[in-house]
N, C-alpha and C positions, 0 to 999 in steps of 0.2 A: 310431214306429208308422206314420206317413205314408210314410216311406221304405220300410218293408217292404211296404206296400200298392202303392206304385209299382213296386217291384222285382217283386213277385208278378204284377201286371198285365202288365208288360212281358215277363216271361218267358213267361207264358201266351200273349200275343199273338204272340211269336216262335215258340212251339211250333205255334200254329194256322197261321201263315204257312208254316213248314217242312212241315207236314203237307199243306197245300194244294198246295205245289209238288211234293212227293213223289208224291201221288196223281195229279196232272196228268201227271208224267213216266211213272209206271207205266201210266197209261191209254194214253199215246202209244205206249209200247213194246208193250203188249198189242195195240193196233190194228194196229201194224206187223207183228207176228208173225202175227196173224190174216189179214191181207192176203197175207202171203207164203204161208201155208198154202193159202188159197183159190186163189192164182195157181198154185201147184204142182199142186193137184188139177185145175185147169182145163187146164193144160198136159198132164198125164198123160191126161186124157180126150181132148183133142185129138189127142195122139199115138196113142192106141188107135184112134180113128176113122180116122186117116190110114193106120195099118197095116192095118186091116180093108179100107179102100178099095183099097190096093195089092194085097192078097191077092185081092180080087174081080176086079181088072182083069188079073191075071196068070194 
């Protein structure tokens, strides 16, 4: 009975640990993807401004 309780507790703690690591990794991946999208949008905006500026000067 005690062995079952120890096994149950250790398996649950392992599951919690794996879940925390998985969520942390998913969060990092999400933040990286969000930053990439923000950078792409910023670059597109900057490019449009540059094109408009070139059209006005020519």
